[in-house]
MARNUMAR-584966 format. One line per 3 residues: number of its first residue (from 0); their letters; for each residue z, x, y of N, C-alpha, C. Coordinates in steps of 0.05 Angstrom, whole numbers. Atoms other than C-alpha are relative to their C-alpha. Layout:
<atoms>
NUM = A = Z X Y Z X Y Z X Y ~ ...
</atoms>
This chain:
<atoms>
0 = MYG = -3 -26 12 3719 2010 3987 6 -4 -30 ~ -3 4 29 3714 2015 3911 27 9 -10 ~ -25 -10 9 3775 2057 3900 7 27 12
3 = VVP = -9 -26 -9 3811 2122 3910 4 19 -24 ~ -5 -19 21 3818 2186 3870 31 2 -3 ~ -29 -1 4 3888 2185 3838 11 27 5
6 = ESQ = -14 -25 -4 3939 2238 3853 1 16 -26 ~ -2 -18 23 3942 2298 3807 29 -1 -11 ~ -27 0 13 4000 2297 3757 10 28 -4
9 = GIG = -8 -28 3 4002 2373 3757 -5 12 -27 ~ 5 -10 27 3983 2379 3684 -30 -4 -6 ~ 28 3 6 3911 2393 3664 -18 -1 24
12 = RPP = 20 1 -21 3849 2384 3705 5 -23 19 ~ -5 22 -19 3857 2343 3769 -22 -21 -2 ~ 20 22 1 3822 2275 3770 -20 2 23
15 = TRK = 21 0 -20 3756 2269 3807 -14 -27 3 ~ 12 26 -1 3734 2198 3792 17 -20 14 ~ -14 20 -14 3753 2140 3836 9 -22 -20
18 = QPQ = -11 22 16 3797 2085 3805 2 -24 18 ~ -2 24 -16 3797 2013 3828 29 -4 10 ~ -26 5 -11 3855 1993 3873 11 -27 -11
21 = ADG = -12 24 10 3904 1938 3855 -10 -25 14 ~ 9 23 -15 3877 1892 3910 -30 -2 1 ~ 29 -1 -1 3804 1904 3893 -13 -27 -7
24 = QHL = 15 25 5 3753 1847 3891 -27 8 -11 ~ 26 -6 12 3692 1849 3846 -12 -24 -13 ~ 14 23 11 3641 1796 3829 -25 9 -13
27 = QVV = 24 -8 15 3586 1804 3777 -19 -24 1 ~ 20 20 -1 3522 1765 3787 -18 3 -24 ~ 16 -1 24 3488 1749 3721 -20 -23 1
30 = KQQ = 21 21 -1 3421 1712 3723 -7 -9 -28 ~ 10 11 25 3403 1666 3666 -29 -9 5 ~ 28 5 -4 3328 1663 3658 -11 -14 -25
33 = KSG = 14 13 22 3282 1620 3616 -30 0 8 ~ 29 -2 -5 3207 1635 3613 -5 12 28 ~ 5 -14 -25 3213 1681 3674 11 -14 25
36 = QVV = -12 15 -22 3248 1628 3717 30 1 -1 ~ -29 0 -1 3320 1632 3739 10 -29 -3 ~ -11 27 5 3357 1572 3711 29 -3 7
39 = GVP = -28 1 -7 3428 1590 3729 11 27 8 ~ -12 -25 -9 3472 1642 3762 30 -2 -3 ~ -29 0 3 3542 1645 3733 12 24 15
42 = LPV = -13 -21 -16 3591 1687 3775 26 8 -12 ~ -25 -8 11 3643 1719 3731 14 21 18 ~ -15 -18 -17 3698 1755 3769 13 21 -17
45 = AWG = -11 -22 16 3717 1824 3742 28 6 10 ~ -26 -6 -11 3775 1838 3790 6 -20 22 ~ -8 18 -21 3814 1792 3836 -1 -29 -9
48 = SKE = 1 29 6 3819 1717 3839 -27 -11 8 ~ 26 11 -4 3756 1676 3837 -3 -13 28 ~ 1 12 -27 3773 1637 3901 -3 21 22
51 = EVL = 1 -21 -20 3785 1700 3942 -27 14 0 ~ 26 -14 2 3722 1735 3917 -22 -17 11 ~ 21 17 -10 3677 1676 3930 2 -5 30
54 = ELL = -4 3 -29 3707 1667 3999 -11 25 15 ~ 9 -25 -13 3692 1740 4016 -30 5 -3 ~ 28 -7 6 3624 1748 3983 -19 -24 1
57 = GKS = 18 23 0 3597 1677 3980 -13 -3 -27 ~ 13 6 26 3556 1646 3924 -30 9 0 ~ 28 -8 -2 3489 1675 3948 -4 27 -14
60 = TAS = 7 -26 12 3455 1731 3910 -17 18 18 ~ 18 -14 -18 3416 1754 3971 10 29 6 ~ -10 -27 -6 3462 1813 3989 -1 18 -24
63 = GER = 0 -16 24 3465 1835 3917 -28 8 -8 ~ 28 -6 7 3389 1834 3910 -13 20 19 ~ 13 -17 -21 3372 1871 3975 3 30 -6
66 = TPL = -5 -29 4 3404 1938 3958 -17 12 -22 ~ 17 -12 21 3369 1949 3890 -29 0 8 ~ 28 0 -8 3303 1928 3920 -7 23 19
69 = TMR = 4 -22 -18 3309 1977 3977 0 27 -15 ~ -1 -25 15 3329 2032 3929 -25 5 -17 ~ 25 -2 16 3269 2018 3883 -23 8 18
72 = LFH = 22 -6 -18 3222 2021 3942 0 29 9 ~ -2 -28 -10 3248 2087 3970 -2 21 -22 ~ 1 -20 21 3255 2122 3903 -28 2 -13
75 = GR = 26 0 12 3185 2103 3882 -20 16 17 ~ 19 -15 -17 3153 2142 3940 3 30 -3
</atoms>
């Protein structure tokens, strides 16, 4: 789960956007390409510790690639 909507402070408009939780884990996959070929895939961690994130998500980019591909296919029709 990405996050939760924070409680309203009672002043002004109540919040509607989700905020990341303190124990959130997030890994960014950045492909390094040279002449159209992938030469490296650094895995910078945005939230959480690198060891925990890699243990949960692994070093493979397969799960991160599948969702955008499926979305492109369905939105193109």
